A tleap script that builds the chain and sets N, CA, C and O, in Angstrom:
source leaprc.protein.ff14SB
mol = sequence {
  NMET LYS LEU THR VAL TYR ASN PRO GLN LYS
  GLY ARG LEU GLU THR ILE ASP LEU VAL VAL
  SER GLU THR ASN THR THR LYS PHE ASP THR
  CYS ASP THR PRO GLY ALA ILE GLU MET ILE
  THR ASP ILE ASP GLY ASN LEU VAL ILE THR
  GLU THR GLY TRP ASN TYR PRO VAL ILE VAL
  TYR GLY ALA SER ARG GLU SER ILE GLY TYR
  ASP PRO ASN LYS ALA LYS LYS LEU ARG ASP
  GLN SER ILE GLU CCYS
}
set mol.1.N position { 131.538 137.872 143.037 }
set mol.1.CA position { 132.900 138.066 143.469 }
set mol.1.C position { 133.815 137.969 142.258 }
set mol.1.O position { 133.512 137.258 141.300 }
set mol.2.N position { 134.902 138.663 142.301 }
set mol.2.CA position { 135.920 138.590 141.254 }
set mol.2.C position { 136.763 137.342 141.490 }
set mol.2.O position { 137.181 137.053 142.611 }
set mol.3.N position { 137.001 136.607 140.398 }
set mol.3.CA position { 137.753 135.369 140.497 }
set mol.3.C position { 138.694 135.270 139.306 }
set mol.3.O position { 138.292 135.509 138.167 }
set mol.4.N position { 139.939 134.921 139.570 }
set mol.4.CA position { 140.899 134.698 138.498 }
set mol.4.C position { 140.806 133.235 138.089 }
set mol.4.O position { 140.939 132.335 138.918 }
set mol.5.N position { 140.576 133.009 136.789 }
set mol.5.CA position { 140.438 131.658 136.250 }
set mol.5.C position { 141.389 131.493 135.072 }
set mol.5.O position { 141.819 132.471 134.460 }
set mol.6.N position { 141.708 130.234 134.765 }
set mol.6.CA position { 142.476 129.952 133.567 }
set mol.6.C position { 141.495 129.722 132.433 }
set mol.6.O position { 140.565 128.925 132.558 }
set mol.7.N position { 141.705 130.423 131.324 }
set mol.7.CA position { 140.865 130.280 130.149 }
set mol.7.C position { 141.686 129.554 129.088 }
set mol.7.O position { 142.528 130.173 128.437 }
set mol.8.N position { 141.456 128.242 128.899 }
set mol.8.CA position { 142.270 127.490 127.941 }
set mol.8.C position { 142.061 127.914 126.490 }
set mol.8.O position { 142.960 127.740 125.667 }
set mol.9.N position { 140.897 128.466 126.160 }
set mol.9.CA position { 140.683 128.922 124.785 }
set mol.9.C position { 141.559 130.122 124.455 }
set mol.9.O position { 141.990 130.294 123.315 }
set mol.10.N position { 141.815 130.941 125.451 }
set mol.10.CA position { 142.673 132.109 125.242 }
set mol.10.C position { 144.109 131.835 125.674 }
set mol.10.O position { 145.014 132.596 125.330 }
set mol.11.N position { 144.329 130.751 126.428 }
set mol.11.CA position { 145.672 130.399 126.876 }
set mol.11.C position { 146.228 131.332 127.917 }
set mol.11.O position { 147.439 131.547 127.981 }
set mol.12.N position { 145.348 131.896 128.743 }
set mol.12.CA position { 145.825 132.850 129.755 }
set mol.12.C position { 144.847 132.925 130.921 }
set mol.12.O position { 143.736 132.396 130.877 }
set mol.13.N position { 145.310 133.604 131.963 }
set mol.13.CA position { 144.445 133.880 133.107 }
set mol.13.C position { 143.593 135.093 132.805 }
set mol.13.O position { 144.005 135.990 132.069 }
set mol.14.N position { 142.389 135.116 133.384 }
set mol.14.CA position { 141.539 136.284 133.272 }
set mol.14.C position { 140.673 136.378 134.521 }
set mol.14.O position { 140.476 135.390 135.229 }
set mol.15.N position { 140.171 137.547 134.777 }
set mol.15.CA position { 139.318 137.777 135.931 }
set mol.15.C position { 137.870 137.845 135.474 }
set mol.15.O position { 137.529 138.572 134.542 }
set mol.16.N position { 137.022 137.069 136.152 }
set mol.16.CA position { 135.595 137.056 135.819 }
set mol.16.C position { 134.796 137.404 137.072 }
set mol.16.O position { 135.296 137.293 138.191 }
set mol.17.N position { 133.552 137.823 136.868 }
set mol.17.CA position { 132.617 137.992 137.977 }
set mol.17.C position { 131.868 136.680 138.129 }
set mol.17.O position { 131.222 136.222 137.187 }
set mol.18.N position { 131.945 136.078 139.290 }
set mol.18.CA position { 131.303 134.793 139.524 }
set mol.18.C position { 130.435 134.878 140.768 }
set mol.18.O position { 130.897 135.246 141.849 }
set mol.19.N position { 129.179 134.533 140.591 }
set mol.19.CA position { 128.253 134.455 141.717 }
set mol.19.C position { 128.083 132.982 142.048 }
set mol.19.O position { 127.610 132.204 141.218 }
set mol.20.N position { 128.466 132.599 143.256 }
set mol.20.CA position { 128.331 131.216 143.705 }
set mol.20.C position { 127.093 131.142 144.582 }
set mol.20.O position { 127.010 131.800 145.619 }
set mol.21.N position { 126.126 130.328 144.153 }
set mol.21.CA position { 124.888 130.174 144.922 }
set mol.21.C position { 124.436 128.721 144.858 }
set mol.21.O position { 125.007 127.916 144.122 }
set mol.22.N position { 123.414 128.394 145.628 }
set mol.22.CA position { 122.883 127.032 145.624 }
set mol.22.C position { 122.275 126.657 144.275 }
set mol.22.O position { 122.217 125.477 143.928 }
set mol.23.N position { 121.826 127.644 143.521 }
set mol.23.CA position { 121.160 127.355 142.249 }
set mol.23.C position { 122.115 127.142 141.084 }
set mol.23.O position { 121.729 126.539 140.082 }
set mol.24.N position { 123.358 127.622 141.186 }
set mol.24.CA position { 124.281 127.476 140.055 }
set mol.24.C position { 125.566 126.722 140.394 }
set mol.24.O position { 126.457 126.618 139.552 }
set mol.25.N position { 125.674 126.198 141.614 }
set mol.25.CA position { 126.920 125.572 142.050 }
set mol.25.C position { 126.660 124.234 142.724 }
set mol.25.O position { 125.715 124.077 143.496 }
set mol.26.N position { 127.520 123.276 142.413 }
set mol.26.CA position { 127.529 121.992 143.115 }
set mol.26.C position { 128.878 121.872 143.801 }
set mol.26.O position { 129.922 121.957 143.155 }
set mol.27.N position { 128.852 121.673 145.127 }
set mol.27.CA position { 130.083 121.500 145.898 }
set mol.27.C position { 130.233 120.032 146.266 }
set mol.27.O position { 129.251 119.330 146.511 }
set mol.28.N position { 131.493 119.581 146.298 }
set mol.28.CA position { 131.801 118.197 146.627 }
set mol.28.C position { 132.653 118.154 147.889 }
set mol.28.O position { 133.454 119.056 148.133 }
set mol.29.N position { 132.484 117.130 148.673 }
set mol.29.CA position { 133.227 116.975 149.921 }
set mol.29.C position { 134.553 116.280 149.641 }
set mol.29.O position { 134.706 115.086 149.899 }
set mol.30.N position { 135.518 117.044 149.106 }
set mol.30.CA position { 136.812 116.478 148.728 }
set mol.30.C position { 137.971 117.273 149.310 }
set mol.30.O position { 139.078 117.237 148.773 }
set mol.31.N position { 137.730 117.989 150.397 }
set mol.31.CA position { 138.736 118.917 150.903 }
set mol.31.C position { 140.025 118.227 151.362 }
set mol.31.O position { 141.056 118.889 151.485 }
set mol.32.N position { 139.993 116.920 151.617 }
set mol.32.CA position { 141.195 116.221 152.056 }
set mol.32.C position { 142.014 115.649 150.907 }
set mol.32.O position { 143.105 115.122 151.128 }
set mol.33.N position { 141.504 115.747 149.687 }
set mol.33.CA position { 142.169 115.137 148.542 }
set mol.33.C position { 142.729 116.221 147.621 }
set mol.33.O position { 141.963 116.860 146.899 }
set mol.34.N position { 144.047 116.444 147.627 }
set mol.34.CA position { 144.624 117.456 146.732 }
set mol.34.C position { 144.346 117.135 145.266 }
set mol.34.O position { 144.504 115.993 144.835 }
set mol.35.N position { 143.933 118.143 144.506 }
set mol.35.CA position { 143.667 117.973 143.087 }
set mol.35.C position { 142.284 117.451 142.768 }
set mol.35.O position { 141.932 117.320 141.596 }
set mol.36.N position { 141.488 117.149 143.790 }
set mol.36.CA position { 140.122 116.678 143.551 }
set mol.36.C position { 139.223 117.865 143.216 }
set mol.36.O position { 139.537 119.003 143.563 }
set mol.37.N position { 138.128 117.602 142.553 }
set mol.37.CA position { 137.194 118.670 142.193 }
set mol.37.C position { 136.449 119.121 143.452 }
set mol.37.O position { 135.817 118.319 144.140 }
set mol.38.N position { 136.535 120.393 143.730 }
set mol.38.CA position { 135.896 120.971 144.913 }
set mol.38.C position { 134.487 121.461 144.607 }
set mol.38.O position { 133.558 121.240 145.384 }
set mol.39.N position { 134.335 122.142 143.442 }
set mol.39.CA position { 133.010 122.610 143.053 }
set mol.39.C position { 132.970 122.885 141.562 }
set mol.39.O position { 133.993 123.115 140.917 }
set mol.40.N position { 131.738 122.852 141.030 }
set mol.40.CA position { 131.498 123.219 139.640 }
set mol.40.C position { 130.387 124.256 139.624 }
set mol.40.O position { 129.390 124.121 140.333 }
set mol.41.N position { 130.563 125.298 138.807 }
set mol.41.CA position { 129.631 126.418 138.794 }
set mol.41.C position { 129.267 126.783 137.366 }
set mol.41.O position { 130.140 126.974 136.520 }
set mol.42.N position { 127.962 126.878 137.103 }
set mol.42.CA position { 127.482 127.348 135.808 }
set mol.42.C position { 127.561 128.866 135.754 }
set mol.42.O position { 127.206 129.555 136.710 }
set mol.43.N position { 128.039 129.382 134.607 }
set mol.43.CA position { 128.104 130.825 134.411 }
set mol.43.C position { 127.911 131.118 132.921 }
set mol.43.O position { 128.762 130.779 132.098 }
set mol.44.N position { 126.803 131.739 132.590 }
set mol.44.CA position { 126.526 132.180 131.214 }
set mol.44.C position { 126.723 131.079 130.165 }
set mol.44.O position { 127.334 131.328 129.126 }
set mol.45.N position { 126.221 129.885 130.418 }
set mol.45.CA position { 126.338 128.790 129.456 }
set mol.45.C position { 127.684 128.102 129.448 }
set mol.45.O position { 127.971 127.305 128.554 }
set mol.46.N position { 128.508 128.398 130.426 }
set mol.46.CA position { 129.833 127.800 130.544 }
set mol.46.C position { 129.979 127.197 131.933 }
set mol.46.O position { 129.098 127.355 132.778 }
set mol.47.N position { 131.081 126.512 132.168 }
set mol.47.CA position { 131.293 125.828 133.433 }
set mol.47.C position { 132.642 126.223 134.023 }
set mol.47.O position { 133.667 126.167 133.343 }
set mol.48.N position { 132.635 126.623 135.291 }
set mol.48.CA position { 133.877 126.898 136.012 }
set mol.48.C position { 134.128 125.699 136.922 }
set mol.48.O position { 133.292 125.341 137.751 }
set mol.49.N position { 135.296 125.089 136.747 }
set mol.49.CA position { 135.667 123.901 137.513 }
set mol.49.C position { 136.783 124.287 138.477 }
set mol.49.O position { 137.851 124.741 138.067 }
set mol.50.N position { 136.513 124.099 139.769 }
set mol.50.CA position { 137.466 124.457 140.819 }
set mol.50.C position { 137.923 123.187 141.516 }
set mol.50.O position { 137.109 122.352 141.910 }
set mol.51.N position { 139.229 123.053 141.663 }
set mol.51.CA position { 139.757 121.894 142.378 }
set mol.51.C position { 140.445 122.334 143.654 }
set mol.51.O position { 140.770 123.510 143.816 }
set mol.52.N position { 140.666 121.401 144.552 }
set mol.52.CA position { 141.354 121.729 145.791 }
set mol.52.C position { 142.821 122.010 145.489 }
set mol.52.O position { 143.356 121.530 144.489 }
set mol.53.N position { 143.457 122.770 146.333 }
set mol.53.CA position { 144.866 123.086 146.153 }
set mol.53.C position { 145.069 124.479 145.587 }
set mol.53.O position { 144.212 125.353 145.722 }
set mol.54.N position { 146.216 124.673 144.953 }
set mol.54.CA position { 146.635 126.008 144.523 }
set mol.54.C position { 146.371 126.302 143.057 }
set mol.54.O position { 146.669 127.407 142.605 }
set mol.55.N position { 145.828 125.368 142.296 }
set mol.55.CA position { 145.555 125.612 140.882 }
set mol.55.C position { 144.423 126.600 140.696 }
set mol.55.O position { 143.512 126.688 141.520 }
set mol.56.N position { 144.491 127.345 139.599 }
set mol.56.CA position { 143.400 128.260 139.271 }
set mol.56.C position { 142.194 127.464 138.776 }
set mol.56.O position { 142.357 126.421 138.142 }
set mol.57.N position { 140.999 127.945 139.059 }
set mol.57.CA position { 139.819 127.338 138.443 }
set mol.57.C position { 139.930 127.460 136.926 }
set mol.57.O position { 140.601 128.357 136.416 }
set mol.58.N position { 139.268 126.556 136.213 }
set mol.58.CA position { 139.303 126.551 134.755 }
set mol.58.C position { 137.886 126.798 134.244 }
set mol.58.O position { 136.924 126.212 134.742 }
set mol.59.N position { 137.770 127.676 133.241 }
set mol.59.CA position { 136.471 127.898 132.609 }
set mol.59.C position { 136.411 127.073 131.330 }
set mol.59.O position { 137.317 127.129 130.498 }
set mol.60.N position { 135.331 126.303 131.184 }
set mol.60.CA position { 135.145 125.438 130.018 }
set mol.60.C position { 133.904 125.932 129.288 }
set mol.60.O position { 132.807 125.947 129.847 }
set mol.61.N position { 134.085 126.332 128.042 }
set mol.61.CA position { 132.979 126.882 127.252 }
set mol.61.C position { 132.057 125.776 126.749 }
set mol.61.O position { 132.510 124.692 126.381 }
set mol.62.N position { 130.763 126.066 126.739 }
set mol.62.CA position { 129.774 125.163 126.177 }
set mol.62.C position { 129.476 123.934 127.023 }
set mol.62.O position { 128.911 122.962 126.522 }
set mol.63.N position { 129.844 123.966 128.285 }
set mol.63.CA position { 129.565 122.842 129.187 }
set mol.63.C position { 128.722 123.354 130.350 }
set mol.63.O position { 128.671 124.553 130.622 }
set mol.64.N position { 128.072 122.430 131.019 }
set mol.64.CA position { 127.269 122.793 132.186 }
set mol.64.C position { 127.311 121.657 133.191 }
set mol.64.O position { 127.753 120.551 132.880 }
set mol.65.N position { 126.850 121.939 134.388 }
set mol.65.CA position { 126.772 120.894 135.405 }
set mol.65.C position { 125.853 119.767 134.930 }
set mol.65.O position { 126.139 118.586 135.128 }
set mol.66.N position { 124.759 120.153 134.308 }
set mol.66.CA position { 123.802 119.160 133.818 }
set mol.66.C position { 124.415 118.286 132.717 }
set mol.66.O position { 124.185 117.077 132.683 }
set mol.67.N position { 125.197 118.898 131.816 }
set mol.67.CA position { 125.760 118.144 130.689 }
set mol.67.C position { 126.762 117.080 131.139 }
set mol.67.O position { 127.008 116.119 130.409 }
set mol.68.N position { 127.343 117.237 132.330 }
set mol.68.CA position { 128.275 116.221 132.849 }
set mol.68.C position { 127.636 115.421 133.985 }
set mol.68.O position { 128.317 114.670 134.683 }
set mol.69.N position { 126.333 115.585 134.162 }
set mol.69.CA position { 125.617 114.804 135.156 }
set mol.69.C position { 125.991 115.135 136.592 }
set mol.69.O position { 125.850 114.298 137.483 }
set mol.70.N position { 126.467 116.353 136.817 }
set mol.70.CA position { 126.860 116.795 138.165 }
set mol.70.C position { 127.917 115.874 138.773 }
set mol.70.O position { 127.976 115.711 139.992 }
set mol.71.N position { 128.739 115.279 137.933 }
set mol.71.CA position { 129.697 114.251 138.330 }
set mol.71.C position { 131.108 114.845 138.456 }
set mol.71.O position { 131.628 115.385 137.480 }
set mol.72.N position { 131.733 114.756 139.635 }
set mol.72.CA position { 133.077 115.320 139.799 }
set mol.72.C position { 134.135 114.616 138.952 }
set mol.72.O position { 135.109 115.242 138.534 }
set mol.73.N position { 133.953 113.323 138.697 }
set mol.73.CA position { 134.918 112.601 137.857 }
set mol.73.C position { 134.856 113.079 136.408 }
set mol.73.O position { 135.889 113.238 135.757 }
set mol.74.N position { 133.652 113.305 135.911 }
set mol.74.CA position { 133.504 113.846 134.557 }
set mol.74.C position { 134.027 115.275 134.490 }
set mol.74.O position { 134.601 115.684 133.480 }
set mol.75.N position { 133.830 116.031 135.560 }
set mol.75.CA position { 134.349 117.404 135.606 }
set mol.75.C position { 135.873 117.397 135.539 }
set mol.75.O position { 136.465 118.220 134.841 }
set mol.76.N position { 136.508 116.480 136.254 }
set mol.76.CA position { 137.973 116.395 136.237 }
set mol.76.C position { 138.471 116.023 134.842 }
set mol.76.O position { 139.445 116.600 134.359 }
set mol.77.N position { 137.806 115.059 134.191 }
set mol.77.CA position { 138.199 114.677 132.826 }
set mol.77.C position { 138.032 115.848 131.864 }
set mol.77.O position { 138.892 116.089 131.017 }
set mol.78.N position { 136.926 116.574 131.997 }
set mol.78.CA position { 136.677 117.728 131.143 }
set mol.78.C position { 137.730 118.808 131.374 }
set mol.78.O position { 138.221 119.410 130.419 }
set mol.79.N position { 138.079 119.054 132.628 }
set mol.79.CA position { 139.110 120.030 132.956 }
set mol.79.C position { 140.443 119.613 132.350 }
set mol.79.O position { 141.135 120.418 131.727 }
set mol.80.N position { 140.790 118.353 132.538 }
set mol.80.CA position { 142.070 117.850 132.014 }
set mol.80.C position { 142.125 117.947 130.488 }
set mol.80.O position { 143.152 118.331 129.928 }
set mol.81.N position { 141.032 117.604 129.817 }
set mol.81.CA position { 140.976 117.688 128.359 }
set mol.81.C position { 141.102 119.138 127.882 }
set mol.81.O position { 141.742 119.410 126.866 }
set mol.82.N position { 140.499 120.045 128.605 }
set mol.82.CA position { 140.503 121.438 128.159 }
set mol.82.C position { 141.869 122.094 128.307 }
set mol.82.O position { 142.204 123.002 127.546 }
set mol.83.N position { 142.664 121.648 129.279 }
set mol.83.CA position { 143.976 122.289 129.445 }
set mol.83.C position { 145.080 121.568 128.681 }
set mol.83.O position { 146.215 122.044 128.660 }
set mol.84.N position { 144.780 120.439 128.056 }
set mol.84.CA position { 145.772 119.731 127.232 }
set mol.84.C position { 146.084 120.465 125.943 }
set mol.84.O position { 147.175 120.320 125.391 }
set mol.85.N position { 145.149 121.241 125.465 }
set mol.85.CA position { 145.292 121.909 124.161 }
set mol.85.C position { 146.421 122.886 124.147 }
set mol.85.O position { 146.670 123.527 123.126 }
savepdb mol mol.pdb
quit
């Protein structure tokens, strides 16, 4: 599916092709908490971090679900660090 994500390395939005499946995505049960991490998806050696609410997903280069231990708290910290730049 086509998905618009924020790319902090480029400082802009871009559209990517993202396949969400059981093998490349971890979903979290956080639908009642605004701003919480909803899911993390591996794509071509990078990580797409999606949170609940209206924010765009963020693509983080050189990260993976495994590298953050499939942890939503680490994903949120990584997302926050990547958009601070």
